[in-house]
N, C-alpha and C positions, 0 to 999 in steps of 0.2 A: 228847444235847447239842444245845442250840439253836444254829442258824446264822442270822446276821443276813442279811437280804435287802435289796435296794434299796428305797428308799421307794416307788417306783412300779414294780412288777414288770413292767409292760407296756412299759417303756422299757429300752433297753440302756445308757443313759447319763443321769446326773443331775449337775448342777453346783449347789453350795450354798455360802453363806458359811460360814466356819469355825465360827461360833457358831449354826448352824441347829439347830432342835429335832429331835433324833434320835428315831427311832421305837423305840429300845431303851435299856436302862440303860447309860449311858456311864461310870458310876462304878466299874464292875468290868471286869476284863480280858475281852475277847471276841474272836471271830474273824469275819471276813466271808466271804461267798461271792463277792465281787467285788473288783476292783482299785480302789485309791485313789491319787490324786495330789494332794498337799496343797501349795499354794503359800502361803508365809507372808510377809505384807507388814509385819507388826509382831510383834516377838518378845515372849516372855513365856510361861512354863509349860514343859512338857516332854511328851514322848511316849515310852512304852515300846513297842518293837517286838521281839518275840521275846527278851525278857529283857535288852535293852540300852536304857539310858535316853539319849534324845536331847533336848537343849534345843531349844525352838522359837525359831529365830533368823531375824531378818529377812533376806529374800533367799534363803532355803533352800527346797528342794523335797523333801518326804518322800514315799516310795513304799511302798505296802503291797500285797502280793499275796494272793490267796485262800488261806485256811488259816492265815495268820500270826496270832498272838495280839498284840493291842496294846491300849494304854490311853492315852487322850489327856487330859492335864490342861492345859487351854487357858490358864487365868489371863487375862492381858491380850492374848494373841496374837490377831492378825487375819489374814485371808486368805481363800482359796477352796479348795474341795475338789472334785475331779472323781471321780465314781464310775462305773465301767463294768463290765459283765459280760464274761466271756471270749468269749461269742458275738459280740461286736462286731468281733472280729478277722476274722470272715468278710467284713466290709465294708471292711477296711483293707489290702487287698493292696498290697505283698507282705509286710507285717508279720505275724508269728506271735506268739501269746500267750507262748510260751516265751522270746522275746527280752526280755520285760519282767521276768524273774526276776533281779533284781540282787543281787549279793553285798553291796553297800553301799546301804542304803535312803535315804541322805541325799545329795542332789545340790546342789552349790554351783556356780552359774553366774555369769557376769559380769552386772553390773547391766542392761546393755542387753538381754541375752538374757532375763533374768528378766522384765523389763517387757514384752517382746514376748510371752512365753508367758502372762503374766498377762492381757495384753490379749486374746489369743485365747480364754482361759478365760472372760473376761467376755462376749465376743461369743457364745460357745457358750451361755452361760446366757441371754443375751437372746433368741437364736434359739429355744431350748427353751421360752421363756415362752409361745410361741404353741402352743396345743393342736392346731391344724390345720396341720401342717407340709406345705408343698409339696415335691414330690420334689427339686427343685433345692436347697431349703433344707436338706433332710436330707443331701444330698451335701456342702453347705457345712459342716455340723456334723461329718461324718466327716472331711472334708479338714482342718479346723482341728485336730481331735483327732489326726489322723495326723501333722501337723506337730509338735505338742507331743510325741508319743511318740517320733518319730524323733529329735528333738532330745535327749530324755532318754537314749535308747539310745546316741546318739553321745557324749554326755557320759560314759557308762560304758565307752566303748570302750577297748580296750587294743591299741595298734598292734603289740605284740610277738607277738600271737597271729595265726595264720592265720585265714582265713574259716572253714575247716573246724573249727578248734578252737573258735572263737566259737559257731558253730552247734551243735556237739556239746555244748559246755558248757551253753548255755542250755536245750537240749532235754533233756539228761540230768538237770539239776536240776529241771526241770518234771516229768519222769516220776517222779523220786524223790518229790516232793511228792504226786503223784497216787496212787501205788501202794505207798507204804511200808507200809501196813497189811497188805498181802497178799503182797508180793514182796520177798524178802530175798537172792536169789541173783544173782550177776553175770550169769549166763546169761539170767535173766529180762529184764534191762535191755538186754543185747546184742540179744536177740530184738526187743524193742520198738524199738530203734534201727536194726534191720536191719543189724547188723554182727556180726563174730565177737567172741568173748570176748577174743581176743588184741588186736584193734583197740581194743576198749573199754578194756582195761587200758592200752594204749599211750597213747591219747588222754587218759585220766584222769590218768596220770602226767605227761604233757607239759603239760597244761592246768592241773591243780589241784595237781600235786606229790603226789598221793595215789592209792592204789589205789581202784578202784570199790567194793570191799568196805568200805574205810575210810569212804568217802562214804556208803554205805548205812547203816552203823552210826551215823554222825553224824546223819543225817536221822532215823533211828529214835529216837535219844536226844532230838532236838529235838521230835519229836512226843510223846514221853513227857513231856517238860518242859511242853509246851503243855497236855496233858491234866491234869497235876498242878496246874498253875496255875489252870485253869478250875474245879477243885475240885468237879466235878459227879458224878464217878464214884469208886467205891471202888478201891483198888489191884487187887483181884481183877477188877473190871469193866474197868479199863484194860488189864490183861493179856489179858482176853478180847477187848476191842476191837481190840487190836493182834495178835491171833492167836498169842500165845505158847502153847506146849503146856501150861504150868502157871504158877501164880503164882510158884513157886520159880524157874523159869527166867527169868521176868520180873525178879525181884529180883536174881538172879545177874548178869543183863546190866547192870543199873544199878550194882551193886557193882563190877563189873569196869571199867565205863566211868568212874565218878565216885569210887570208893572211899567211897561213902556208901550207906546203906540207902535204900529208896524213901521211907520216912517222913522221914528226914533231908533228902533232896533236896527233897521237897515243902515242908517247913518253911523251908528256905533260899530257895526260889523265892518263896513267898508273902510272906516277910519283905522281899524286895527290892522288891516292888511297893507296900509300905505307905508 
């Protein structure tokens, strides 16, 4: 399966207008190896992000994280898009990449806030237009991006959760996305989170209202749906890709989760993107 990479792999960040010439086929669903923040200044069109259709509305900000499947149908929409690799968080202390895994990819801000973030985005693009960046200019780019990301993280904040719950939630979801192909047991994630299985269970229930095993199964089904949508692998190959013991067990998991066969689920997913 092909993974899209940044237009210039030597950079950690790129800023482009919404209608820039993509180095890949944008007419079919695809997934990125990097984060995207899309700021929409003029509405028109729609975007699918992991099987949910979102209209492109003026003043909205759309976020996409690595591994998500999406398809942009821009129509008359205008705006800017920021693309950045996970490695950039090494320079954005104290931010961590897992803080940017939002449950809702659409962020609506007040007009003043949106204009401020859009202005910072244009400034970053202007700074990056110089191929020979001075060290202080690089720091300015990172600082402006940091302000944008902090603002978006704040917009997604839930004051009913403790700091421990917020940190746990974002890191747990990030780990699920990274390891779902190979790790299916609660103890695996408790180990990665450096906590006991009891604490993992407790925090998942208090934060998500679900057991960690339920969340693992939901993420596994999401990855299955993504691979079915991309339509690059056979069902047998998808089962192998996701480390199922057999195609029969793969099919049984889908049937139990959706009450559909794998073929029926794929047909339903592909139809929704047409």
